[in-house]
C-alpha positions as CSV (number, residue, x, y, z in Angstrom):
1,M,16.4,2.7,18.6
2,I,18.8,4.1,21.1
3,P,20.8,7.3,20.8
4,V,23.7,7.2,18.6
5,V,27.0,9.3,19.2
6,A,27.9,11.2,15.9
7,Q,31.6,10.7,15.1
8,P,33.9,12.8,13.4
9,E,34.3,13.1,9.7
10,P,37.2,11.1,8.4
11,R,40.1,13.0,7.2
12,T,39.5,11.6,3.6
13,F,35.9,12.3,3.3
14,E,36.8,15.8,2.1
15,T,38.6,14.2,-1.1
16,K,36.6,11.2,-1.4
17,V,33.1,12.5,-1.1
18,R,32.4,16.0,-0.5
19,R,34.8,17.8,-3.0
20,K,33.7,15.5,-5.7
21,G,30.0,15.8,-4.9
22,L,29.8,19.4,-4.8
23,A,31.8,19.8,-8.2
24,H,29.1,17.3,-9.6
25,L,26.4,19.5,-8.4
26,A,27.8,22.7,-9.9
27,Q,28.2,20.8,-13.0
28,K,24.7,19.6,-12.9
29,G,23.8,23.4,-12.0
30,Y,21.8,22.5,-8.9
31,A,21.5,24.7,-6.3
32,L,22.8,23.6,-2.6
33,D,20.0,25.3,-0.8
34,Q,17.4,23.7,-3.1
35,P,15.8,20.2,-3.4
36,L,17.1,18.3,-6.2
37,P,14.4,18.3,-9.2
38,P,12.4,15.3,-9.9
39,R,14.0,12.5,-11.1
40,A,17.4,14.1,-10.6
41,D,20.3,11.7,-11.0
42,I,23.4,12.2,-9.0
43,N,26.8,10.5,-8.6
44,P,26.7,8.4,-5.5
45,Y,30.0,9.4,-4.0
46,W,28.7,8.5,-0.7
47,R,29.5,5.0,-1.4
48,D,33.3,5.7,-1.1
49,C,32.7,6.3,2.3
50,L,30.5,3.3,3.6
51,N,33.8,1.4,4.8
52,D,34.3,4.4,7.1
53,L,30.9,5.0,8.2
54,H,30.7,0.8,9.2
55,K,34.1,1.2,11.1
56,V,33.3,4.0,13.1
57,Y,29.7,3.1,13.9
58,G,30.8,-0.3,14.7
59,G,28.8,-1.7,12.0
60,V,25.6,-1.3,13.9
61,C,22.7,0.1,12.1
62,A,21.1,3.2,13.2
63,Y,17.5,2.2,13.1
64,L,17.5,-1.7,13.8
65,C,20.4,-1.3,16.4
66,V,21.8,-4.9,15.2
67,F,25.5,-5.3,13.8
68,F,25.7,-6.4,10.2
69,E,28.8,-7.6,8.1
70,R,30.0,-5.1,5.6
71,V,31.5,-7.9,3.8
72,M,28.0,-9.4,2.9
73,G,26.6,-6.1,1.2
74,G,23.9,-5.3,3.8
75,G,24.8,-1.9,4.7
76,S,24.0,1.5,3.0
77,V,24.2,5.3,3.7
78,D,21.0,7.1,4.8
79,H,20.6,10.6,4.0
80,F,18.7,11.8,7.1
81,I,17.7,14.9,5.5
82,A,17.0,13.3,2.1
83,K,18.7,14.2,-1.1
84,S,15.5,15.0,-2.6
85,A,14.9,17.9,0.1
86,H,18.0,19.3,0.1
87,A,20.8,19.1,-2.5
88,G,23.6,20.6,-0.8
89,L,23.6,17.7,2.3
90,A,23.8,14.9,-0.5
91,Y,27.5,14.8,0.4
92,E,27.7,15.7,3.9
93,W,29.2,13.4,6.3
94,N,27.0,14.7,9.4
95,N,23.7,13.8,7.3
96,Y,24.9,10.3,7.3
97,R,23.2,7.5,9.3
98,L,25.0,4.1,8.6
99,V,22.1,1.7,8.0
100,C,21.1,-1.8,6.7
101,S,19.7,-1.8,3.3
102,T,16.1,-2.6,4.8
103,M,15.9,0.0,7.0
104,N,17.0,2.6,4.4
105,S,14.7,1.6,2.1
106,R,12.0,1.7,4.1
107,K,12.7,5.3,5.4
108,R,13.2,6.6,2.0
109,D,12.4,10.4,1.7
110,Y,10.4,10.5,4.8
111,A,10.6,13.2,7.5
112,D,8.8,11.5,10.2
113,V,11.5,9.3,11.4
114,L,13.2,10.0,14.6
115,D,16.8,11.1,14.3
116,P,19.3,8.7,16.2
117,F,21.8,11.5,16.7
118,F,19.5,13.7,18.5
119,L,17.3,10.9,20.2
120,A,16.2,11.1,23.7
121,P,17.0,8.2,26.0
122,E,14.3,5.6,26.5
123,L,12.1,6.5,24.2
124,F,12.0,2.9,23.2
125,R,11.0,-0.1,25.2
126,L,11.2,-4.0,24.6
127,Q,9.6,-7.0,25.6
128,L,12.5,-9.3,25.7
129,S,10.9,-12.6,25.0
130,T,9.0,-11.7,22.2
131,G,11.1,-8.9,20.6
132,H,8.2,-6.6,20.5
133,I,9.2,-3.0,20.5
134,Y,6.9,-0.3,21.9
135,P,7.0,3.6,23.3
136,N,8.0,4.3,26.6
137,P,4.4,4.3,28.5
138,N,5.9,7.0,30.7
139,L,5.9,9.5,27.7
140,D,3.4,12.3,27.0
141,I,1.0,11.6,24.3
142,R,2.9,13.7,21.8
143,A,6.0,12.1,22.2
144,M,4.3,8.6,22.3
145,R,3.0,9.4,19.0
146,I,6.0,10.4,17.5
147,V,7.9,7.3,18.6
148,E,4.8,5.3,17.3
149,E,5.3,6.9,13.9
150,T,8.8,6.0,13.8
151,I,8.1,2.2,14.5
152,D,5.4,2.3,11.7
153,R,7.6,3.8,9.1
154,L,10.4,1.6,9.4
155,G,8.8,-1.2,10.3
156,L,10.4,-2.2,13.3
157,D,7.9,-4.2,15.1
158,D,7.3,-6.5,12.1
159,P,7.4,-10.1,12.6
160,Q,11.4,-10.3,11.2
161,C,12.3,-7.7,13.3
162,R,10.7,-8.9,16.6
163,E,12.4,-12.3,15.9
164,L,15.6,-10.7,15.3
165,R,15.5,-9.5,18.6
166,A,14.0,-12.0,20.6
167,R,16.8,-14.4,19.0
168,W,19.3,-12.4,20.5
169,Y,18.1,-12.6,23.9
170,Q,17.1,-16.4,23.6
171,D,20.9,-17.1,22.5
172,Y,22.0,-14.8,25.5
173,L,20.2,-17.2,27.6
174,E,20.8,-20.4,25.8
175,Y,24.1,-20.3,24.9
176,G,25.8,-17.8,27.8
177,L,26.8,-15.1,25.4
178,P,28.9,-12.4,27.1
179,A,26.8,-9.5,28.0
180,D,29.4,-7.5,26.6
181,Y,29.6,-9.3,23.1
182,M,25.4,-8.6,22.9
183,K,26.0,-5.1,24.0
184,K,28.6,-4.9,21.2
185,K,26.3,-6.8,18.4
186,S,22.9,-6.1,19.3
187,P,23.0,-2.9,22.0
188,F,19.2,-2.2,22.1
189,V,18.5,-5.8,23.4
190,W,21.6,-5.5,25.8
191,Q,19.9,-2.1,26.8
192,E,16.5,-3.2,27.7
193,A,17.9,-6.4,29.4
194,N,20.5,-4.5,31.4
195,R,17.4,-1.8,32.5
196,Q,15.0,-4.6,33.3
197,G,17.8,-6.1,35.5
198,L,18.3,-9.3,33.2
199,L,22.0,-9.6,32.8
């Protein structure tokens, strides 16, 4: 993972998402500052801003740090603070993170994942040849444990994620991909390759 710069709310968000969502919660009688009732079913108006999220965040998953194509249906809106924990944040732009569907399904309602919007730089390290992700060994014990919890919760070091990252670097080496292209499509791999002086 790498820090993600929060982007401004689109002009259409108020009418497309927030206004409809808050009216829906009021109709249901759900308090905005409380968790949603168990098994509450609310309208997913946040999906109406997924194209905007994809555009302003360059199509890059906030957790996996790899570009995904919107047209393939692989993207989703992660409510960083879960809807189940705070009803009023269900329709708030600043609570949304652009993520691939796999990462969203792994994070679910858990609160032990680091927020890309408030991520300190260089918490994560990468072994480029294998795609292995691990905490920066210079971190103190508490910070290292938090980074490890995020890696474990999201499965960032599973074989598929490792293979994806390693393939990006191998393609850079074998096919002469421009470094700027890798920065755009796989920014964590680019950052680590650049930090290690391998670009």
